[in-house]
SETOR-614381 format. One record per residue (C-alpha): residue in three letters; z, x, y; residue number from 1. Coordinates in Angstrom, 2 decimals, padded with zeros to 5 digits, m for minus. Layout:
BEGIN
{'ALA',{Z,X,Y},NUM}
...
end
This chain:
BEGIN
{'MET',{m012.38,021.16,027.69},1}
{'SER',{m014.34,023.96,025.74},2}
{'SER',{m017.99,023.56,025.25},3}
{'SER',{m019.20,022.00,021.88},4}
{'THR',{m020.22,025.23,020.16},5}
{'GLN',{m016.68,026.79,020.49},6}
{'ARG',{m014.98,023.46,019.41},7}
{'LYS',{m013.91,023.29,015.77},8}
{'THR',{m015.69,021.29,013.40},9}
{'LEU',{m013.96,018.19,011.54},10}
{'LYS',{m015.87,017.58,008.18},11}
{'PHE',{m015.92,013.99,006.85},12}
{'GLY',{m016.27,012.62,003.25},13}
{'VAL',{m017.04,009.06,003.06},14}
{'ILE',{m016.46,007.12,m000.10},15}
{'GLY',{m018.63,003.99,m000.23},16}
{'ALA',{m021.96,003.12,001.50},17}
{'GLY',{m021.83,m000.36,002.04},18}
{'TYR',{m021.18,m002.21,005.53},19}
{'MET',{m017.92,m000.31,006.14},20}
{'GLY',{m019.63,002.83,005.16},21}
{'LYS',{m022.68,002.43,007.60},22}
{'ALA',{m020.27,001.65,010.53},23}
{'TYR',{m018.26,004.79,010.00},24}
{'ALA',{m021.52,006.75,009.70},25}
{'ILE',{m022.71,005.13,012.69},26}
{'ALA',{m019.45,006.06,014.66},27}
{'LEU',{m019.48,009.56,013.65},28}
{'GLY',{m023.04,010.02,014.88},29}
{'SER',{m022.09,008.75,018.08},30}
{'VAL',{m018.65,009.24,019.15},31}
{'GLY',{m019.28,012.65,020.47},32}
{'ALA',{m021.60,011.61,022.57},33}
{'THR',{m019.36,008.71,023.75},34}
{'PHE',{m016.35,010.86,024.15},35}
{'GLU',{m014.92,014.19,024.99},36}
{'LEU',{m013.74,015.16,021.84},37}
{'SER',{m011.31,018.26,020.55},38}
{'ALA',{m013.32,018.72,017.49},39}
{'ASN',{m017.20,018.01,016.33},40}
{'PRO',{m017.11,015.60,013.59},41}
{'VAL',{m019.47,016.28,010.81},42}
{'ARG',{m021.03,013.85,008.21},43}
{'GLU',{m020.43,016.05,005.48},44}
{'LEU',{m020.40,014.23,001.84},45}
{'LEU',{m020.91,010.81,000.83},46}
{'ALA',{m019.90,009.08,m002.33},47}
{'THR',{m021.16,006.07,m004.15},48}
{'THR',{m021.34,005.15,m007.87},49}
{'GLN',{m024.86,006.21,m008.49},50}
{'GLN',{m026.46,009.51,m007.72},51}
{'GLN',{m029.86,008.44,m006.89},52}
{'SER',{m028.19,005.46,m004.36},53}
{'ALA',{m025.83,008.44,m003.02},54}
{'ASP',{m028.93,010.94,m002.35},55}
{'ALA',{m030.71,007.93,m000.72},56}
{'LYS',{m027.56,006.67,001.42},57}
{'ALA',{m026.79,010.13,002.75},58}
{'ALA',{m029.97,010.89,003.79},59}
{'ALA',{m030.48,007.40,005.76},60}
{'LEU',{m026.75,007.67,007.09},61}
{'GLY',{m026.78,011.18,008.10},62}
{'PHE',{m024.63,012.86,005.65},63}
{'ASN',{m025.34,016.65,004.48},64}
{'ARG',{m024.62,015.61,001.28},65}
{'ALA',{m024.02,013.28,m001.78},66}
{'THR',{m022.16,012.30,m004.95},67}
{'ALA',{m021.85,009.95,m007.52},68}
{'ASP',{m017.92,011.25,m008.26},69}
{'TRP',{m015.18,010.34,m005.53},70}
{'GLN',{m012.76,012.47,m007.18},71}
{'SER',{m015.17,015.35,m006.40},72}
{'LEU',{m015.64,014.46,m002.64},73}
{'VAL',{m011.58,014.24,m002.19},74}
{'ARG',{m011.07,017.59,m003.57},75}
{'ASP',{m014.09,019.55,m002.01},76}
{'THR',{m012.86,022.11,000.02},77}
{'ALA',{m015.45,021.69,002.77},78}
{'VAL',{m013.88,017.99,003.40},79}
{'ASP',{m011.04,017.61,006.16},80}
{'VAL',{m011.20,013.72,006.35},81}
{'VAL',{m011.86,011.25,003.83},82}
{'GLY',{m012.86,007.71,004.65},83}
{'ILE',{m012.09,005.08,002.27},84}
{'CYS',{m014.60,002.08,002.24},85}
{'SER',{m013.85,000.74,m001.21},86}
{'PRO',{m012.71,m002.26,m002.80},87}
{'THR',{m008.62,m002.96,m002.10},88}
{'HIS',{m007.81,m002.48,m006.16},89}
{'VAL',{m009.06,001.54,m005.70},90}
{'HIS',{m007.13,002.34,m002.18},91}
{'LYS',{m004.08,003.45,m003.86},92}
{'GLU',{m005.82,005.97,m006.30},93}
{'MET',{m008.20,007.15,m003.88},94}
{'ALA',{m005.77,007.96,m000.91},95}
{'LEU',{m003.03,009.39,m003.38},96}
{'ALA',{m005.59,011.63,m004.83},97}
{'ALA',{m007.15,012.20,m001.14},98}
{'ILE',{m003.11,013.00,000.06},99}
{'ALA',{m002.69,015.47,m002.73},100}
{'ALA',{m005.77,017.30,m001.90},101}
{'GLY',{m004.46,017.78,001.69},102}
{'LYS',{m006.93,015.59,003.32},103}
{'HIS',{m006.54,013.32,006.34},104}
{'VAL',{m007.00,009.83,005.56},105}
{'LEU',{m008.91,006.64,007.16},106}
{'CYS',{m008.67,003.67,004.77},107}
{'GLU',{m010.12,000.52,005.23},108}
{'LYS',{m007.82,m002.98,005.40},109}
{'PRO',{m005.62,m004.38,003.28},110}
{'LEU',{m004.11,m000.89,002.69},111}
{'ALA',{m003.40,m001.74,m000.60},112}
{'LEU',{m002.69,m004.77,m003.18},113}
{'SER',{000.87,m004.57,m002.70},114}
{'PRO',{003.88,m003.70,m000.15},115}
{'ARG',{004.72,m001.19,m003.13},116}
{'GLU',{001.62,000.58,m003.24},117}
{'ALA',{001.37,000.78,000.49},118}
{'GLU',{005.00,002.36,000.62},119}
{'GLN',{003.66,004.87,m001.80},120}
{'MET',{000.44,005.67,m000.08},121}
{'ALA',{002.71,006.04,003.41},122}
{'GLN',{005.19,007.96,001.54},123}
{'ALA',{002.85,010.51,000.36},124}
{'ALA',{001.38,011.05,003.46},125}
{'GLU',{004.22,011.65,005.42},126}
{'GLN',{005.64,014.00,002.57},127}
{'ALA',{002.17,016.07,002.67},128}
{'GLY',{002.02,015.87,006.54},129}
{'VAL',{m001.26,014.67,006.98},130}
{'LYS',{m002.58,012.06,009.40},131}
{'THR',{m003.54,008.47,008.33},132}
{'LEU',{m005.06,005.60,010.23},133}
{'VAL',{m006.33,002.00,008.67},134}
{'GLY',{m009.05,000.05,009.95},135}
{'PHE',{m007.47,m002.76,011.89},136}
{'ASN',{m010.61,m002.22,014.30},137}
{'TYR',{m009.70,m004.86,016.37},138}
{'ILE',{m006.83,m003.70,018.51},139}
{'LYS',{m009.59,m000.52,019.54},140}
{'ASN',{m011.35,m003.48,021.62},141}
{'PRO',{m010.78,m002.89,025.35},142}
{'ALA',{m009.80,m006.25,025.89},143}
{'THR',{m007.12,m006.15,023.57},144}
{'GLN',{m005.95,m002.84,024.94},145}
{'LEU',{m005.99,m004.45,028.71},146}
{'ALA',{m003.85,m006.98,027.12},147}
{'ARG',{m000.93,m004.71,025.98},148}
{'GLN',{m001.15,m003.06,029.49},149}
{'MET',{m000.40,m006.31,031.04},150}
{'ILE',{002.19,m007.19,028.37},151}
{'THR',{003.57,m003.85,028.79},152}
{'ASN',{003.62,m003.93,032.68},153}
{'GLY',{005.45,m007.35,032.91},154}
{'GLU',{002.33,m008.95,034.08},155}
{'ILE',{002.91,m012.24,032.20},156}
{'GLY',{006.82,m011.98,032.17},157}
{'ASP',{009.03,m012.41,028.88},158}
{'ILE',{006.77,m013.21,026.05},159}
{'VAL',{007.95,m016.76,024.70},160}
{'HIS',{004.97,m017.15,022.10},161}
{'PHE',{002.10,m015.82,019.85},162}
{'ARG',{m000.46,m017.65,018.78},163}
{'ALA',{m003.70,m016.30,016.53},164}
{'THR',{m006.64,m017.20,014.32},165}
{'HIS',{m009.22,m015.43,011.94},166}
{'ASN',{m011.31,m018.43,011.09},167}
{'GLU',{m014.56,m017.62,009.74},168}
{'ASP',{m016.87,m019.78,006.99},169}
{'TYR',{m018.64,m016.99,005.15},170}
{'LEU',{m017.42,m019.30,001.98},171}
{'VAL',{m017.91,m022.79,003.06},172}
{'ASP',{m020.66,m023.26,000.75},173}
{'PRO',{m018.74,m024.07,m002.44},174}
{'GLN',{m021.97,m022.52,m004.61},175}
{'ALA',{m021.46,m018.88,m002.71},176}
{'THR',{m019.82,m016.29,m004.86},177}
{'GLY',{m017.28,m014.29,m003.41},178}
{'GLY',{m017.57,m011.30,m005.79},179}
{'TRP',{m014.15,m009.22,m006.05},180}
{'ARG',{m012.47,m010.64,m003.00},181}
{'LEU',{m011.91,m013.63,m005.08},182}
{'GLN',{m010.08,m011.70,m008.05},183}
{'GLU',{m006.22,m011.23,m008.12},184}
{'ARG',{m006.64,m007.77,m009.79},185}
{'PHE',{m009.23,m006.50,m007.47},186}
{'ALA',{m008.12,m008.19,m004.01},187}
{'SER',{m004.60,m009.52,m004.63},188}
{'LYS',{m003.34,m013.19,m004.74},189}
{'ALA',{m003.55,m013.11,m001.09},190}
{'GLY',{m007.38,m014.10,m000.21},191}
{'ALA',{m008.23,m015.07,003.33},192}
{'LEU',{m004.43,m014.35,003.97},193}
{'GLY',{m005.02,m010.93,002.64},194}
{'ASP',{m008.84,m010.28,004.36},195}
{'LEU',{m008.52,m012.21,007.50},196}
{'ALA',{m004.57,m013.07,008.79},197}
{'SER',{m003.80,m009.15,007.92},198}
{'HIS',{m006.07,m008.49,011.10},199}
{'ILE',{m003.94,m010.92,013.12},200}
{'ILE',{m000.51,m009.78,012.05},201}
{'ASN',{m001.45,m006.22,012.59},202}
{'LEU',{m002.47,m007.23,016.24},203}
{'ALA',{000.57,m009.33,016.66},204}
{'HIS',{002.41,m006.23,015.78},205}
{'TYR',{000.78,m004.16,018.40},206}
{'LEU',{001.14,m006.78,020.89},207}
{'CYS',{004.42,m008.35,020.74},208}
{'GLY',{006.23,m005.97,017.89},209}
{'PRO',{007.23,m006.34,014.61},210}
{'ILE',{007.95,m009.93,012.58},211}
{'ALA',{010.92,m010.71,011.20},212}
{'GLU',{010.71,m013.61,009.11},213}
{'VAL',{007.95,m016.32,008.21},214}
{'ILE',{007.34,m019.43,006.36},215}
{'GLY',{003.82,m020.45,005.18},216}
{'GLU',{001.46,m022.67,002.93},217}
{'SER',{m001.94,m021.22,001.59},218}
{'GLN',{m004.53,m023.42,m000.20},219}
{'ILE',{m007.42,m022.89,m002.47},220}
{'ILE',{m010.16,m025.39,m001.55},221}
{'HIS',{m013.07,m024.77,m004.11},222}
{'ARG',{m011.16,m023.83,m007.39},223}
{'GLN',{m014.31,m022.53,m009.07},224}
{'ARG',{m017.33,m020.52,m007.90},225}
{'PRO',{m020.28,m019.04,m009.61},226}
{'GLY',{m019.47,m015.73,m010.90},227}
{'ASP',{m022.11,m012.56,m010.27},228}
{'ASP',{m024.03,m014.00,m013.50},229}
{'GLY',{m023.84,m017.56,m012.30},230}
{'THR',{m020.73,m018.46,m014.88},231}
{'PRO',{m018.38,m020.80,m013.27},232}
{'THR',{m015.36,m018.28,m012.41},233}
{'GLU',{m011.97,m019.12,m010.96},234}
{'VAL',{m010.96,m018.40,m007.47},235}
{'GLU',{m007.40,m016.70,m007.67},236}
{'ASN',{m006.27,m016.25,m004.36},237}
{'ASP',{m006.39,m018.33,m001.06},238}
{'ASP',{m009.34,m020.36,001.23},239}
{'GLN',{m007.20,m020.99,004.25},240}
{'THR',{m003.38,m020.25,005.24},241}
{'ASN',{m001.11,m021.25,007.91},242}
{'PHE',{002.19,m019.70,008.74},243}
{'LEU',{004.89,m019.87,011.55},244}
{'VAL',{006.88,m016.31,012.19},245}
{'LYS',{009.87,m015.32,014.26},246}
{'PHE',{009.33,m011.82,015.36},247}
{'ALA',{012.51,m009.22,015.68},248}
{'SER',{012.24,m009.80,019.35},249}
{'GLY',{013.07,m013.66,018.72},250}
{'VAL',{009.71,m014.82,019.86},251}
{'LEU',{008.22,m017.77,017.74},252}
{'GLY',{004.62,m017.80,016.51},253}
{'SER',{002.01,m019.40,014.84},254}
{'PHE',{m000.89,m017.81,012.23},255}
{'GLU',{m003.92,m019.54,010.52},256}
{'ALA',{m006.67,m018.01,008.59},257}
{'SER',{m009.91,m019.48,006.67},258}
{'ARG',{m012.84,m018.51,004.73},259}
{'ILE',{m014.03,m021.75,005.13},260}
{'ALA',{m013.88,m022.70,008.32},261}
{'ALA',{m017.56,m024.52,008.99},262}
{'GLY',{m018.89,m023.26,012.38},263}
{'ARG',{m016.43,m020.65,012.79},264}
{'LYS',{m018.25,m017.40,012.63},265}
{'MET',{m015.85,m014.49,014.06},266}
{'GLY',{m013.18,m017.08,015.02},267}
{'LEU',{m010.41,m014.37,015.93},268}
{'THR',{m008.74,m015.85,019.10},269}
{'TYR',{m004.93,m014.85,020.31},270}
{'GLU',{m002.81,m016.39,022.81},271}
{'VAL',{m000.02,m014.74,024.28},272}
{'ILE',{002.31,m017.06,026.42},273}
{'GLY',{004.98,m015.52,028.83},274}
{'THR',{007.22,m016.75,031.56},275}
{'LYS',{004.98,m015.42,034.43},276}
{'GLY',{001.60,m016.36,032.74},277}
{'SER',{m000.16,m016.14,029.90},278}
{'LEU',{m003.28,m014.09,027.93},279}
{'PHE',{m006.13,m015.48,025.61},280}
{'PHE',{m008.79,m013.78,023.73},281}
{'ASP',{m011.74,m014.73,021.34},282}
{'GLN',{m013.31,m012.32,019.58},283}
{'GLU',{m016.84,m013.71,020.01},284}
{'ARG',{m016.83,m013.12,023.76},285}
{'MET',{m015.03,m009.93,023.10},286}
{'ALA',{m015.76,m008.34,026.61},287}
{'GLU',{m013.85,m010.93,028.29},288}
{'LEU',{m009.87,m011.68,028.56},289}
{'GLN',{m008.64,m014.89,030.05},290}
{'TYR',{m005.35,m014.82,032.44},291}
{'TYR',{m003.29,m017.32,033.73},292}
{'SER',{m000.76,m016.43,036.47},293}
{'ALA',{002.10,m018.68,036.73},294}
{'THR',{002.60,m017.80,040.23},295}
{'ASP',{m000.78,m018.83,041.66},296}
{'PRO',{m000.77,m021.72,044.02},297}
{'ALA',{m001.41,m025.05,042.72},298}
{'GLU',{m004.74,m025.30,044.46},299}
{'ARG',{m005.83,m021.74,042.73},300}
{'SER',{m004.02,m022.55,039.37},301}
{'GLY',{m005.87,m022.14,036.13},302}
{'TYR',{m007.16,m019.51,033.62},303}
{'LYS',{m009.57,m016.60,035.14},304}
{'THR',{m012.32,m014.69,033.20},305}
{'LEU',{m011.21,m011.39,033.53},306}
{'LEU',{m014.81,m009.34,032.70},307}
{'ILE',{m013.93,m005.89,030.93},308}
{'GLY',{m015.53,m003.13,032.79},309}
{'PRO',{m015.14,000.66,033.51},310}
{'GLN',{m011.78,000.09,035.34},311}
{'HIS',{m010.69,m000.74,031.71},312}
{'PRO',{m009.61,001.19,028.99},313}
{'ASP',{m012.50,002.99,026.87},314}
{'TYR',{m015.18,000.75,028.27},315}
{'GLY',{m016.76,003.03,030.60},316}
{'GLN',{m017.32,005.35,028.09},317}
{'PHE',{m020.14,002.86,026.67},318}
{'CYS',{m021.41,001.48,029.61},319}
{'ILE',{m020.99,001.73,033.67},320}
{'GLY',{m021.35,m002.04,034.67},321}
{'SER',{m018.87,m004.70,034.42},322}
{'GLY',{m019.62,m007.51,031.90},323}
{'HIS',{m022.30,m005.69,030.21},324}
{'GLY',{m020.31,m006.53,026.78},325}
{'PHE',{m018.83,m004.42,024.04},326}
{'GLY',{m019.81,m004.13,020.35},327}
{'TYR',{m018.44,m004.38,016.81},328}
{'ASN',{m019.49,m000.71,016.25},329}
{'ASP',{m018.40,000.46,019.42},330}
{'MET',{m014.36,m000.24,018.47},331}
{'ILE',{m015.52,001.76,015.68},332}
{'VAL',{m016.56,004.58,017.79},333}
{'VAL',{m013.23,004.28,019.40},334}
{'GLU',{m011.08,004.33,016.18},335}
{'MET',{m013.11,007.56,015.05},336}
{'ARG',{m012.19,009.29,018.68},337}
{'ASP',{m008.36,008.00,018.00},338}
{'LEU',{m008.59,009.64,014.31},339}
{'ILE',{m010.24,013.05,015.69},340}
{'GLU',{m007.92,013.53,018.57},341}
{'GLY',{m004.99,012.37,016.09},342}
{'ILE',{m005.85,015.27,013.85},343}
{'VAL',{m007.06,017.75,016.03},344}
{'ALA',{m004.78,017.30,019.19},345}
{'ASP',{m001.89,015.60,017.62},346}
{'ARG',{m001.94,012.37,019.61},347}
{'PRO',{m000.49,009.41,018.26},348}
{'LEU',{m002.41,007.33,015.76},349}
{'TRP',{m001.62,003.66,015.42},350}
{'PRO',{m002.05,001.89,013.13},351}
{'THR',{m001.26,004.41,010.61},352}
{'PHE',{m000.32,004.02,006.92},353}
{'ARG',{003.61,003.18,007.64},354}
{'ASP',{002.60,000.55,010.39},355}
{'ALA',{000.22,m001.12,007.73},356}
{'VAL',{003.40,m001.39,005.30},357}
{'HIS',{004.60,m003.84,007.48},358}
{'THR',{001.41,m006.01,007.62},359}
{'ALA',{001.60,m005.71,003.90},360}
{'LEU',{005.27,m007.17,003.68},361}
{'VAL',{004.28,m010.08,006.11},362}
{'VAL',{001.71,m010.92,003.77},363}
{'ASP',{003.67,m010.76,000.93},364}
{'ALA',{006.64,m012.67,002.45},365}
{'VAL',{004.18,m015.50,003.16},366}
{'LEU',{003.14,m015.56,m000.72},367}
{'VAL',{006.86,m015.57,m001.65},368}
{'SER',{007.29,m018.46,001.20},369}
{'GLN',{004.69,m020.47,m000.11},370}
{'ARG',{006.06,m019.82,m003.86},371}
{'GLU',{009.78,m020.89,m003.22},372}
{'ARG',{009.50,m023.27,m000.24},373}
{'ARG',{011.63,m021.54,002.34},374}
{'TRP',{012.01,m019.16,004.95},375}
{'VAL',{011.48,m015.52,003.84},376}
{'SER',{012.88,m012.48,006.10},377}
{'ILE',{010.85,m009.23,006.14},378}
{'GLU',{014.03,m007.19,005.35},379}
{'GLU',{014.46,m008.85,002.40},380}
{'ARG',{011.07,m008.04,001.03},381}
{'GLN',{011.60,m004.57,002.31},382}
{'GLN',{014.86,m004.35,000.55},383}
{'GLU',{013.20,m005.14,m002.74},384}
{'LEU',{010.65,m002.09,m002.11},385}
{'GLN',{013.94,000.25,m002.34},386}
{'GLN',{015.03,m000.76,m005.72},387}
end
């Protein structure tokens, strides 16, 4: 690897300076110290809605410049990569503008309000020949990368069942305001289904392959909440959802997600059951993977805790000691490494906009299923996009 002074630079423009915009800035600032890279990332330009706040945030987050006009950011000739950390309803417009300007794009999830919008974004990127990545960052955890390795290597045999949850309680208080995420025009009819279950749908795709059909139900528990001005406002998408799936492989699965699950802070879990063993993961213990081997003798039978360490994917670049932990922002650092190497070294990227179309189709199929009270195939929803 050549020295950092000889490597090319990759200049990033980020739209949004909230929670995820800050996470992107932290990752861009540390990824070069964590991994050997094919290019040096530069925090070039930050866009927020007001110039004064943009200037302040850019200074705080290490960006060279700031703007109150996201359109000028995507047109800026110095910017190579656009990161989109804005509400879902503007993802399509921003991404298409960035793609038209020849930029590579990292976009937060959910990718779009509908499968049709997601498909338009994926097609535009493919036609333009730019690289894309979607912020389903939980798959970047070394524990989940290890789980994928073990599944691929046949260590738990053939998969027979997959179960996942993504339960949180950030809206358990009926007087809590949910902002734009509760409104259909900004976040679609998929509430917890789109915001939380999309993570475990994508994760299931990563571990077990694509989903073929679904049947599900969702509920709005608190039908009104205070709006930004305190006025009672109708909640337009679900607080909780449950659905069954059949994967293309024939494997069965079950999913649940909630934004009102009292006591669950980061209740993302998954269990993969095979003919020779099982794996269980809990995001609240994100540097551990539980492994059961059905071939162990009866007197030694039981789940074992695998502490994630430097012998596992990516962990060693952060820490040389097993069991010292792994963090949320570390996953974003891995995500940025993947994006940079995907762009500069042409390494495979996952999940791309195309992969996120599948996630969007599954979410849409669950919405149709709960409305029409039946199993819905992903192929059926895919065919509708082609009409």
